[in-house]
C-alpha positions in Angstrom: 135.0 114.2 97.8 138.7 115.3 97.2 140.3 114.7 93.8 141.4 111.1 93.5 144.9 110.1 93.4 145.5 107.5 91.0 148.4 106.3 93.0 146.1 105.3 95.9 143.9 103.3 93.6 144.5 99.6 93.6 145.2 98.1 90.0 143.3 94.9 89.2 144.3 92.5 86.6 143.0 89.2 85.5 139.7 88.0 84.8 137.1 86.0 86.3 136.2 84.5 82.7 136.1 80.8 83.1 138.8 79.0 81.3 139.9 79.2 78.6 138.7 82.5 78.5 140.5 84.1 81.3 144.0 83.5 79.9 143.0 85.9 76.8 142.8 88.5 79.1 146.6 88.7 80.1 148.0 92.3 79.6 145.2 94.3 80.5 144.9 96.0 84.2 142.6 98.8 85.2 142.2 101.1 88.1 138.4 101.1 89.1 137.9 105.1 89.6 134.0 105.1 90.0 134.4 102.8 93.1 137.4 104.4 94.4 135.6 107.9 94.5 132.3 106.1 96.0 130.2 106.1 93.0 127.0 103.6 93.1 124.6 104.6 90.0 127.6 104.0 87.5 131.0 102.7 87.1 133.8 104.4 85.6 137.2 102.6 85.0 140.7 103.4 83.6 142.0 100.5 81.8 145.2 99.9 80.4 146.0 97.5 77.5 149.5 96.4 76.9 151.0 95.4 73.4 148.9 92.8 72.0 146.2 92.7 74.8 142.5 92.9 74.6 139.9 94.3 76.7 137.3 91.5 77.0 135.6 88.7 75.0 133.7 90.9 72.2 130.1 91.2 73.9 126.7 93.4 74.0 124.9 94.3 77.1 121.1 94.0 77.6 120.5 96.5 80.2 123.9 98.7 80.6 125.0 101.5 78.2 128.7 102.0 78.0 130.8 104.7 76.7 134.3 104.6 76.1 136.9 107.4 75.6 140.7 106.5 74.5 143.0 108.4 76.4 146.6 107.2 75.2 148.1 105.2 72.2 146.2 103.4 69.5 143.5 100.6 69.7 141.2 98.5 67.4 137.5 98.3 68.2 136.3 95.3 66.9 132.4 95.2 66.3 130.1 93.1 63.9 130.4 95.4 61.1 134.5 95.2 61.3 137.3 97.5 63.0 138.0 101.1 63.6 141.1 102.5 64.5 140.6 104.8 67.6 143.5 107.6 69.2 143.3 109.6 72.2 140.0 112.0 72.1 137.9 109.0 70.2 135.1 108.2 71.6 132.4 104.8 71.1 128.6 104.3 72.6 127.2 101.3 73.2 123.4 101.4 74.0 121.7 99.0 76.1 120.5 96.0 74.3 121.8 96.6 70.8 123.4 93.3 69.9 126.5 94.5 68.2 129.4 93.0 70.3 132.6 95.0 71.0 135.8 94.9 72.1 139.2 96.6 72.1 142.6 95.0 70.9 145.7 96.9 71.2 147.6 95.8 68.1 150.6 98.5 68.6 153.9 98.2 70.0 153.0 100.9 72.8 150.5 100.7 76.4 146.9 102.0 74.9 144.5 103.2 77.9 141.0 104.0 77.5 138.4 105.1 80.0 135.3 103.1 80.3 132.0 104.5 81.9 128.8 102.3 82.2 125.5 101.9 84.2 125.0 99.5 86.7 121.7 97.7 86.3 121.1 95.3 89.2 120.1 92.8 86.7 122.1 92.4 83.8 122.9 90.0 80.9 126.2 90.1 78.6 126.6 88.0 75.6 129.6 86.9 73.8 129.4 87.3 70.2 132.2 84.9 69.3 132.2 82.2 71.8 129.0 80.3 73.1 129.0 82.1 76.4 126.8 84.3 78.5 127.0 86.1 81.8 123.8 87.0 83.9 124.1 89.2 86.9 121.0 88.6 89.4 121.3 89.7 93.2 125.0 90.7 93.1 125.9 87.1 91.6 127.5 86.7 87.9 126.6 83.2 86.6 128.3 82.1 83.1 126.1 80.0 81.2 126.1 78.8 77.4 123.8 80.8 75.4 121.2 78.6 75.6 121.6 79.0 79.4 122.7 75.4 80.0 125.8 75.3 82.6 128.9 76.0 81.6 131.8 73.5 82.1 135.1 74.3 80.7 136.2 72.1 77.9 138.5 69.0 78.6 141.6 70.5 77.0 141.3 74.0 78.7 144.1 75.6 81.1 142.5 75.0 84.2 145.3 76.1 86.6 143.2 79.1 88.1 140.0 77.1 88.1 141.2 73.6 89.1 139.0 73.2 92.4 136.0 74.8 91.0 132.7 73.2 89.9 130.2 74.5 87.1 128.2 75.5 89.9 130.9 77.8 91.1 131.2 79.7 88.2 129.0 82.2 90.4 130.9 85.6 91.6 130.0 88.4 93.9 129.2 91.5 92.3 132.3 93.4 93.8 134.6 91.6 91.2 132.1 90.4 88.8 132.4 90.2 85.0 130.4 93.2 83.1 131.1 92.4 80.0 134.6 93.7 80.0 135.7 91.2 82.7 135.4 93.3 85.7 132.9 95.3 87.2 132.7 99.0 86.0 
């Protein structure tokens, strides 16, 4: 496959997180580089975080490894044990099954970018550390539930503009657009 032209890779924004969590991903965008190059065994995304933006809800993966390398700017890695500043060239690895939720937050005044590489397990569970939410990937579909497995229903005061016509059963998403912890497929 020839060299990828980043200008030809569509920019993805937004999140399929249910309300009210989707709105918390404002300022995040990504380029699905692995998909653009035809990769199927693992995903590679170049994620951009505007000042004040976050990569995802803090989460951990049951079956998927994840590796991150900061390429531009300064980010805070938020984990169970606290926060660590990360700059260009800094890396972090998140082995599958380690229940230490992580996310990245841009607290600087400049754009920050990082490369995220992750495996694509056919069946996956991502658990969100700070909210009562998990997503289960089965047969190419993502289903949001509470941690105990009960159906997720957005709170009555949630901003439901993007989800106003969705029922709890419709919190199933095709794997091509599905959350893989970070709010998008790797």
